[in-house]
mmCIF entry with sequence, helices, sheets and N, C-alpha, C, O atoms, coordinates in Angstrom:
data_MODEL
# 
_entry.id   MODEL 
# 
_entity.id                         1 
_entity.type                       polymer 
_entity.pdbx_number_of_molecules   1 
# 
_entity_poly.entity_id                      1 
_entity_poly.type                           'polypeptide(L)' 
_entity_poly.nstd_linkage                   no 
_entity_poly.nstd_monomer                   no 
_entity_poly.pdbx_seq_one_letter_code       MDGLIAATAIAHELTLATCNTKDFEGFGLELFDPWTA 
_entity_poly.pdbx_seq_one_letter_code_can   MDGLIAATAIAHELTLATCNTKDFEGFGLELFDPWTA 
_entity_poly.pdbx_strand_id                 A 
# 
loop_
_entity_poly_seq.entity_id 
_entity_poly_seq.num 
_entity_poly_seq.mon_id 
_entity_poly_seq.hetero 
1 1  MET n 
1 2  ASP n 
1 3  GLY n 
1 4  LEU n 
1 5  ILE n 
1 6  ALA n 
1 7  ALA n 
1 8  THR n 
1 9  ALA n 
1 10 ILE n 
1 11 ALA n 
1 12 HIS n 
1 13 GLU n 
1 14 LEU n 
1 15 THR n 
1 16 LEU n 
1 17 ALA n 
1 18 THR n 
1 19 CYS n 
1 20 ASN n 
1 21 THR n 
1 22 LYS n 
1 23 ASP n 
1 24 PHE n 
1 25 GLU n 
1 26 GLY n 
1 27 PHE n 
1 28 GLY n 
1 29 LEU n 
1 30 GLU n 
1 31 LEU n 
1 32 PHE n 
1 33 ASP n 
1 34 PRO n 
1 35 TRP n 
1 36 THR n 
1 37 ALA n 
# 
_struct_asym.id          A 
_struct_asym.entity_id   1 
# 
loop_
_struct_conf.conf_type_id 
_struct_conf.id 
_struct_conf.pdbx_PDB_helix_id 
_struct_conf.beg_label_comp_id 
_struct_conf.beg_label_asym_id 
_struct_conf.beg_label_seq_id 
_struct_conf.pdbx_beg_PDB_ins_code 
_struct_conf.end_label_comp_id 
_struct_conf.end_label_asym_id 
_struct_conf.end_label_seq_id 
_struct_conf.pdbx_end_PDB_ins_code 
_struct_conf.beg_auth_comp_id 
_struct_conf.beg_auth_asym_id 
_struct_conf.beg_auth_seq_id 
_struct_conf.end_auth_comp_id 
_struct_conf.end_auth_asym_id 
_struct_conf.end_auth_seq_id 
_struct_conf.pdbx_PDB_helix_class 
_struct_conf.details 
_struct_conf.pdbx_PDB_helix_length 
HELX_P HELX_P1 AA1 ASP A 2  ? ALA A 11 ? ASP A 2  ALA A 11 1 ? 10 
HELX_P HELX_P2 AA2 THR A 21 ? PHE A 27 ? THR A 21 PHE A 27 5 ? 7  
# 
_struct_conf_type.id          HELX_P 
_struct_conf_type.criteria    ? 
_struct_conf_type.reference   ? 
# 
_struct_sheet.id               AA1 
_struct_sheet.type             ? 
_struct_sheet.number_strands   2 
_struct_sheet.details          ? 
# 
_struct_sheet_order.sheet_id     AA1 
_struct_sheet_order.range_id_1   1 
_struct_sheet_order.range_id_2   2 
_struct_sheet_order.offset       ? 
_struct_sheet_order.sense        parallel 
# 
loop_
_struct_sheet_range.sheet_id 
_struct_sheet_range.id 
_struct_sheet_range.beg_label_comp_id 
_struct_sheet_range.beg_label_asym_id 
_struct_sheet_range.beg_label_seq_id 
_struct_sheet_range.pdbx_beg_PDB_ins_code 
_struct_sheet_range.end_label_comp_id 
_struct_sheet_range.end_label_asym_id 
_struct_sheet_range.end_label_seq_id 
_struct_sheet_range.pdbx_end_PDB_ins_code 
_struct_sheet_range.beg_auth_comp_id 
_struct_sheet_range.beg_auth_asym_id 
_struct_sheet_range.beg_auth_seq_id 
_struct_sheet_range.end_auth_comp_id 
_struct_sheet_range.end_auth_asym_id 
_struct_sheet_range.end_auth_seq_id 
AA1 1 LEU A 16 ? ALA A 17 ? LEU A 16 ALA A 17 
AA1 2 LEU A 31 ? PHE A 32 ? LEU A 31 PHE A 32 
# 
loop_
_atom_site.group_PDB 
_atom_site.id 
_atom_site.type_symbol 
_atom_site.label_atom_id 
_atom_site.label_alt_id 
_atom_site.label_comp_id 
_atom_site.label_asym_id 
_atom_site.label_entity_id 
_atom_site.label_seq_id 
_atom_site.pdbx_PDB_ins_code 
_atom_site.Cartn_x 
_atom_site.Cartn_y 
_atom_site.Cartn_z 
_atom_site.occupancy 
_atom_site.B_iso_or_equiv 
_atom_site.pdbx_formal_charge 
_atom_site.auth_seq_id 
_atom_site.auth_comp_id 
_atom_site.auth_asym_id 
_atom_site.auth_atom_id 
_atom_site.pdbx_PDB_model_num 
ATOM 1   N N  . MET A 1 1  ? -26.695 274.561 259.370 1.00 0.00 ? 1  MET A N  1 
ATOM 2   C CA . MET A 1 1  ? -26.620 275.996 259.424 1.00 0.00 ? 1  MET A CA 1 
ATOM 3   C C  . MET A 1 1  ? -25.365 276.499 258.705 1.00 0.00 ? 1  MET A C  1 
ATOM 4   O O  . MET A 1 1  ? -25.391 277.564 258.089 1.00 0.00 ? 1  MET A O  1 
ATOM 5   N N  . ASP A 1 2  ? -24.264 275.735 258.780 1.00 0.00 ? 2  ASP A N  1 
ATOM 6   C CA . ASP A 1 2  ? -23.042 276.148 258.098 1.00 0.00 ? 2  ASP A CA 1 
ATOM 7   C C  . ASP A 1 2  ? -23.268 276.270 256.597 1.00 0.00 ? 2  ASP A C  1 
ATOM 8   O O  . ASP A 1 2  ? -22.735 277.173 255.953 1.00 0.00 ? 2  ASP A O  1 
ATOM 9   N N  . GLY A 1 3  ? -24.063 275.357 256.045 1.00 0.00 ? 3  GLY A N  1 
ATOM 10  C CA . GLY A 1 3  ? -24.355 275.395 254.616 1.00 0.00 ? 3  GLY A CA 1 
ATOM 11  C C  . GLY A 1 3  ? -25.103 276.650 254.213 1.00 0.00 ? 3  GLY A C  1 
ATOM 12  O O  . GLY A 1 3  ? -24.828 277.226 253.160 1.00 0.00 ? 3  GLY A O  1 
ATOM 13  N N  . LEU A 1 4  ? -26.036 277.076 255.028 1.00 0.00 ? 4  LEU A N  1 
ATOM 14  C CA . LEU A 1 4  ? -26.794 278.297 254.743 1.00 0.00 ? 4  LEU A CA 1 
ATOM 15  C C  . LEU A 1 4  ? -25.888 279.521 254.802 1.00 0.00 ? 4  LEU A C  1 
ATOM 16  O O  . LEU A 1 4  ? -25.988 280.409 253.955 1.00 0.00 ? 4  LEU A O  1 
ATOM 17  N N  . ILE A 1 5  ? -25.019 279.573 255.782 1.00 0.00 ? 5  ILE A N  1 
ATOM 18  C CA . ILE A 1 5  ? -24.073 280.686 255.897 1.00 0.00 ? 5  ILE A CA 1 
ATOM 19  C C  . ILE A 1 5  ? -23.132 280.700 254.698 1.00 0.00 ? 5  ILE A C  1 
ATOM 20  O O  . ILE A 1 5  ? -22.886 281.753 254.110 1.00 0.00 ? 5  ILE A O  1 
ATOM 21  N N  . ALA A 1 6  ? -22.607 279.533 254.337 1.00 0.00 ? 6  ALA A N  1 
ATOM 22  C CA . ALA A 1 6  ? -21.701 279.438 253.195 1.00 0.00 ? 6  ALA A CA 1 
ATOM 23  C C  . ALA A 1 6  ? -22.409 279.818 251.897 1.00 0.00 ? 6  ALA A C  1 
ATOM 24  O O  . ALA A 1 6  ? -21.840 280.538 251.077 1.00 0.00 ? 6  ALA A O  1 
ATOM 25  N N  . ALA A 1 7  ? -23.629 279.349 251.701 1.00 0.00 ? 7  ALA A N  1 
ATOM 26  C CA . ALA A 1 7  ? -24.377 279.664 250.485 1.00 0.00 ? 7  ALA A CA 1 
ATOM 27  C C  . ALA A 1 7  ? -24.643 281.159 250.368 1.00 0.00 ? 7  ALA A C  1 
ATOM 28  O O  . ALA A 1 7  ? -24.570 281.718 249.274 1.00 0.00 ? 7  ALA A O  1 
ATOM 29  N N  . THR A 1 8  ? -24.945 281.803 251.473 1.00 0.00 ? 8  THR A N  1 
ATOM 30  C CA . THR A 1 8  ? -25.176 283.246 251.461 1.00 0.00 ? 8  THR A CA 1 
ATOM 31  C C  . THR A 1 8  ? -23.900 283.988 251.082 1.00 0.00 ? 8  THR A C  1 
ATOM 32  O O  . THR A 1 8  ? -23.940 284.917 250.274 1.00 0.00 ? 8  THR A O  1 
ATOM 33  N N  . ALA A 1 9  ? -22.778 283.589 251.653 1.00 0.00 ? 9  ALA A N  1 
ATOM 34  C CA . ALA A 1 9  ? -21.500 284.224 251.332 1.00 0.00 ? 9  ALA A CA 1 
ATOM 35  C C  . ALA A 1 9  ? -21.138 284.017 249.864 1.00 0.00 ? 9  ALA A C  1 
ATOM 36  O O  . ALA A 1 9  ? -20.656 284.940 249.209 1.00 0.00 ? 9  ALA A O  1 
ATOM 37  N N  . ILE A 1 10 ? -21.364 282.817 249.349 1.00 0.00 ? 10 ILE A N  1 
ATOM 38  C CA . ILE A 1 10 ? -21.062 282.526 247.947 1.00 0.00 ? 10 ILE A CA 1 
ATOM 39  C C  . ILE A 1 10 ? -21.968 283.328 247.022 1.00 0.00 ? 10 ILE A C  1 
ATOM 40  O O  . ILE A 1 10 ? -21.494 283.901 246.041 1.00 0.00 ? 10 ILE A O  1 
ATOM 41  N N  . ALA A 1 11 ? -23.255 283.376 247.317 1.00 0.00 ? 11 ALA A N  1 
ATOM 42  C CA . ALA A 1 11 ? -24.218 284.078 246.467 1.00 0.00 ? 11 ALA A CA 1 
ATOM 43  C C  . ALA A 1 11 ? -23.918 285.570 246.363 1.00 0.00 ? 11 ALA A C  1 
ATOM 44  O O  . ALA A 1 11 ? -24.190 286.197 245.340 1.00 0.00 ? 11 ALA A O  1 
ATOM 45  N N  . HIS A 1 12 ? -23.360 286.126 247.425 1.00 0.00 ? 12 HIS A N  1 
ATOM 46  C CA . HIS A 1 12 ? -23.076 287.563 247.444 1.00 0.00 ? 12 HIS A CA 1 
ATOM 47  C C  . HIS A 1 12 ? -21.592 287.861 247.234 1.00 0.00 ? 12 HIS A C  1 
ATOM 48  O O  . HIS A 1 12 ? -21.146 288.995 247.408 1.00 0.00 ? 12 HIS A O  1 
ATOM 49  N N  . GLU A 1 13 ? -20.825 286.820 246.856 1.00 0.00 ? 13 GLU A N  1 
ATOM 50  C CA . GLU A 1 13 ? -19.389 286.940 246.588 1.00 0.00 ? 13 GLU A CA 1 
ATOM 51  C C  . GLU A 1 13 ? -18.654 287.603 247.753 1.00 0.00 ? 13 GLU A C  1 
ATOM 52  O O  . GLU A 1 13 ? -17.875 288.537 247.562 1.00 0.00 ? 13 GLU A O  1 
ATOM 53  N N  . LEU A 1 14 ? -18.916 287.103 248.962 1.00 0.00 ? 14 LEU A N  1 
ATOM 54  C CA . LEU A 1 14 ? -18.327 287.652 250.179 1.00 0.00 ? 14 LEU A CA 1 
ATOM 55  C C  . LEU A 1 14 ? -17.212 286.763 250.707 1.00 0.00 ? 14 LEU A C  1 
ATOM 56  O O  . LEU A 1 14 ? -17.160 285.569 250.411 1.00 0.00 ? 14 LEU A O  1 
ATOM 57  N N  . THR A 1 15 ? -16.333 287.354 251.483 1.00 0.00 ? 15 THR A N  1 
ATOM 58  C CA . THR A 1 15 ? -15.358 286.604 252.265 1.00 0.00 ? 15 THR A CA 1 
ATOM 59  C C  . THR A 1 15 ? -15.992 286.320 253.615 1.00 0.00 ? 15 THR A C  1 
ATOM 60  O O  . THR A 1 15 ? -16.537 287.220 254.253 1.00 0.00 ? 15 THR A O  1 
ATOM 61  N N  . LEU A 1 16 ? -15.922 285.091 254.044 1.00 0.00 ? 16 LEU A N  1 
ATOM 62  C CA . LEU A 1 16 ? -16.521 284.705 255.318 1.00 0.00 ? 16 LEU A CA 1 
ATOM 63  C C  . LEU A 1 16 ? -15.487 284.827 256.433 1.00 0.00 ? 16 LEU A C  1 
ATOM 64  O O  . LEU A 1 16 ? -14.450 284.164 256.397 1.00 0.00 ? 16 LEU A O  1 
ATOM 65  N N  . ALA A 1 17 ? -15.766 285.666 257.413 1.00 0.00 ? 17 ALA A N  1 
ATOM 66  C CA . ALA A 1 17 ? -14.892 285.820 258.578 1.00 0.00 ? 17 ALA A CA 1 
ATOM 67  C C  . ALA A 1 17 ? -15.413 284.926 259.696 1.00 0.00 ? 17 ALA A C  1 
ATOM 68  O O  . ALA A 1 17 ? -16.544 285.086 260.154 1.00 0.00 ? 17 ALA A O  1 
ATOM 69  N N  . THR A 1 18 ? -14.583 283.986 260.130 1.00 0.00 ? 18 THR A N  1 
ATOM 70  C CA . THR A 1 18 ? -14.982 283.038 261.169 1.00 0.00 ? 18 THR A CA 1 
ATOM 71  C C  . THR A 1 18 ? -13.746 282.459 261.840 1.00 0.00 ? 18 THR A C  1 
ATOM 72  O O  . THR A 1 18 ? -12.684 282.361 261.226 1.00 0.00 ? 18 THR A O  1 
ATOM 73  N N  . CYS A 1 19 ? -13.890 282.079 263.096 1.00 0.00 ? 19 CYS A N  1 
ATOM 74  C CA . CYS A 1 19 ? -12.795 281.366 263.762 1.00 0.00 ? 19 CYS A CA 1 
ATOM 75  C C  . CYS A 1 19 ? -12.921 279.860 263.518 1.00 0.00 ? 19 CYS A C  1 
ATOM 76  O O  . CYS A 1 19 ? -12.021 279.098 263.873 1.00 0.00 ? 19 CYS A O  1 
ATOM 77  N N  . ASN A 1 20 ? -14.025 279.430 262.918 1.00 0.00 ? 20 ASN A N  1 
ATOM 78  C CA . ASN A 1 20 ? -14.272 278.011 262.627 1.00 0.00 ? 20 ASN A CA 1 
ATOM 79  C C  . ASN A 1 20 ? -14.022 277.715 261.148 1.00 0.00 ? 20 ASN A C  1 
ATOM 80  O O  . ASN A 1 20 ? -14.914 277.222 260.457 1.00 0.00 ? 20 ASN A O  1 
ATOM 81  N N  . THR A 1 21 ? -12.828 278.008 260.664 1.00 0.00 ? 21 THR A N  1 
ATOM 82  C CA . THR A 1 21 ? -12.545 277.828 259.243 1.00 0.00 ? 21 THR A CA 1 
ATOM 83  C C  . THR A 1 21 ? -12.660 276.366 258.810 1.00 0.00 ? 21 THR A C  1 
ATOM 84  O O  . THR A 1 21 ? -13.015 276.095 257.663 1.00 0.00 ? 21 THR A O  1 
ATOM 85  N N  . LYS A 1 22 ? -12.367 275.424 259.703 1.00 0.00 ? 22 LYS A N  1 
ATOM 86  C CA . LYS A 1 22 ? -12.470 274.001 259.342 1.00 0.00 ? 22 LYS A CA 1 
ATOM 87  C C  . LYS A 1 22 ? -13.886 273.623 258.919 1.00 0.00 ? 22 LYS A C  1 
ATOM 88  O O  . LYS A 1 22 ? -14.070 272.762 258.059 1.00 0.00 ? 22 LYS A O  1 
ATOM 89  N N  . ASP A 1 23 ? -14.877 274.259 259.516 1.00 0.00 ? 23 ASP A N  1 
ATOM 90  C CA . ASP A 1 23 ? -16.269 273.945 259.202 1.00 0.00 ? 23 ASP A CA 1 
ATOM 91  C C  . ASP A 1 23 ? -16.664 274.379 257.795 1.00 0.00 ? 23 ASP A C  1 
ATOM 92  O O  . ASP A 1 23 ? -17.659 273.889 257.260 1.00 0.00 ? 23 ASP A O  1 
ATOM 93  N N  . PHE A 1 24 ? -15.905 275.289 257.186 1.00 0.00 ? 24 PHE A N  1 
ATOM 94  C CA . PHE A 1 24 ? -16.292 275.857 255.901 1.00 0.00 ? 24 PHE A CA 1 
ATOM 95  C C  . PHE A 1 24 ? -15.304 275.550 254.782 1.00 0.00 ? 24 PHE A C  1 
ATOM 96  O O  . PHE A 1 24 ? -15.484 276.047 253.670 1.00 0.00 ? 24 PHE A O  1 
ATOM 97  N N  . GLU A 1 25 ? -14.271 274.753 255.028 1.00 0.00 ? 25 GLU A N  1 
ATOM 98  C CA . GLU A 1 25 ? -13.231 274.509 254.037 1.00 0.00 ? 25 GLU A CA 1 
ATOM 99  C C  . GLU A 1 25 ? -13.736 273.822 252.775 1.00 0.00 ? 25 GLU A C  1 
ATOM 100 O O  . GLU A 1 25 ? -13.184 274.065 251.702 1.00 0.00 ? 25 GLU A O  1 
ATOM 101 N N  . GLY A 1 26 ? -14.741 272.994 252.852 1.00 0.00 ? 26 GLY A N  1 
ATOM 102 C CA . GLY A 1 26 ? -15.205 272.250 251.689 1.00 0.00 ? 26 GLY A CA 1 
ATOM 103 C C  . GLY A 1 26 ? -16.177 272.990 250.793 1.00 0.00 ? 26 GLY A C  1 
ATOM 104 O O  . GLY A 1 26 ? -16.617 272.438 249.785 1.00 0.00 ? 26 GLY A O  1 
ATOM 105 N N  . PHE A 1 27 ? -16.522 274.214 251.127 1.00 0.00 ? 27 PHE A N  1 
ATOM 106 C CA . PHE A 1 27 ? -17.538 274.938 250.368 1.00 0.00 ? 27 PHE A CA 1 
ATOM 107 C C  . PHE A 1 27 ? -16.973 275.751 249.206 1.00 0.00 ? 27 PHE A C  1 
ATOM 108 O O  . PHE A 1 27 ? -17.738 276.201 248.353 1.00 0.00 ? 27 PHE A O  1 
ATOM 109 N N  . GLY A 1 28 ? -15.674 275.946 249.150 1.00 0.00 ? 28 GLY A N  1 
ATOM 110 C CA . GLY A 1 28 ? -15.072 276.668 248.040 1.00 0.00 ? 28 GLY A CA 1 
ATOM 111 C C  . GLY A 1 28 ? -15.261 278.175 248.092 1.00 0.00 ? 28 GLY A C  1 
ATOM 112 O O  . GLY A 1 28 ? -15.396 278.820 247.052 1.00 0.00 ? 28 GLY A O  1 
ATOM 113 N N  . LEU A 1 29 ? -15.273 278.736 249.281 1.00 0.00 ? 29 LEU A N  1 
ATOM 114 C CA . LEU A 1 29 ? -15.383 280.184 249.394 1.00 0.00 ? 29 LEU A CA 1 
ATOM 115 C C  . LEU A 1 29 ? -14.164 280.734 250.117 1.00 0.00 ? 29 LEU A C  1 
ATOM 116 O O  . LEU A 1 29 ? -13.432 279.998 250.779 1.00 0.00 ? 29 LEU A O  1 
ATOM 117 N N  . GLU A 1 30 ? -13.956 282.042 249.979 1.00 0.00 ? 30 GLU A N  1 
ATOM 118 C CA . GLU A 1 30 ? -12.817 282.676 250.616 1.00 0.00 ? 30 GLU A CA 1 
ATOM 119 C C  . GLU A 1 30 ? -13.090 282.834 252.111 1.00 0.00 ? 30 GLU A C  1 
ATOM 120 O O  . GLU A 1 30 ? -14.132 283.345 252.521 1.00 0.00 ? 30 GLU A O  1 
ATOM 121 N N  . LEU A 1 31 ? -12.121 282.380 252.914 1.00 0.00 ? 31 LEU A N  1 
ATOM 122 C CA . LEU A 1 31 ? -12.269 282.423 254.369 1.00 0.00 ? 31 LEU A CA 1 
ATOM 123 C C  . LEU A 1 31 ? -11.240 283.364 254.977 1.00 0.00 ? 31 LEU A C  1 
ATOM 124 O O  . LEU A 1 31 ? -10.136 283.515 254.453 1.00 0.00 ? 31 LEU A O  1 
ATOM 125 N N  . PHE A 1 32 ? -11.605 283.986 256.074 1.00 0.00 ? 32 PHE A N  1 
ATOM 126 C CA . PHE A 1 32 ? -10.711 284.862 256.822 1.00 0.00 ? 32 PHE A CA 1 
ATOM 127 C C  . PHE A 1 32 ? -10.919 284.598 258.306 1.00 0.00 ? 32 PHE A C  1 
ATOM 128 O O  . PHE A 1 32 ? -12.040 284.666 258.810 1.00 0.00 ? 32 PHE A O  1 
ATOM 129 N N  . ASP A 1 33 ? -9.823  284.297 258.998 1.00 0.00 ? 33 ASP A N  1 
ATOM 130 C CA . ASP A 1 33 ? -9.890  284.071 260.446 1.00 0.00 ? 33 ASP A CA 1 
ATOM 131 C C  . ASP A 1 33 ? -9.276  285.285 261.139 1.00 0.00 ? 33 ASP A C  1 
ATOM 132 O O  . ASP A 1 33 ? -8.051  285.382 261.224 1.00 0.00 ? 33 ASP A O  1 
ATOM 133 N N  . PRO A 1 34 ? -10.091 286.206 261.635 1.00 0.00 ? 34 PRO A N  1 
ATOM 134 C CA . PRO A 1 34 ? -9.557  287.425 262.243 1.00 0.00 ? 34 PRO A CA 1 
ATOM 135 C C  . PRO A 1 34 ? -8.815  287.169 263.554 1.00 0.00 ? 34 PRO A C  1 
ATOM 136 O O  . PRO A 1 34 ? -8.080  288.040 264.022 1.00 0.00 ? 34 PRO A O  1 
ATOM 137 N N  . TRP A 1 35 ? -8.992  286.005 264.146 1.00 0.00 ? 35 TRP A N  1 
ATOM 138 C CA . TRP A 1 35 ? -8.319  285.690 265.394 1.00 0.00 ? 35 TRP A CA 1 
ATOM 139 C C  . TRP A 1 35 ? -6.874  285.269 265.173 1.00 0.00 ? 35 TRP A C  1 
ATOM 140 O O  . TRP A 1 35 ? -6.081  285.281 266.115 1.00 0.00 ? 35 TRP A O  1 
ATOM 141 N N  . THR A 1 36 ? -6.517  284.898 263.955 1.00 0.00 ? 36 THR A N  1 
ATOM 142 C CA . THR A 1 36 ? -5.135  284.504 263.665 1.00 0.00 ? 36 THR A CA 1 
ATOM 143 C C  . THR A 1 36 ? -4.435  285.509 262.767 1.00 0.00 ? 36 THR A C  1 
ATOM 144 O O  . THR A 1 36 ? -3.245  285.357 262.492 1.00 0.00 ? 36 THR A O  1 
ATOM 145 N N  . ALA A 1 37 ? -5.132  286.517 262.310 1.00 0.00 ? 37 ALA A N  1 
ATOM 146 C CA . ALA A 1 37 ? -4.542  287.515 261.395 1.00 0.00 ? 37 ALA A CA 1 
ATOM 147 C C  . ALA A 1 37 ? -3.743  288.547 262.152 1.00 0.00 ? 37 ALA A C  1 
ATOM 148 O O  . ALA A 1 37 ? -3.179  289.458 261.545 1.00 0.00 ? 37 ALA A O  1 
# 
């Protein structure tokens, strides 16, 4: 499921907001953790 979420964010040039940034680090997309910001 993480791959589908990452692919959608990449296809639409979006920043992915998640508290699980470790799960998405290898996909090469911009990540934002609103819980630590």
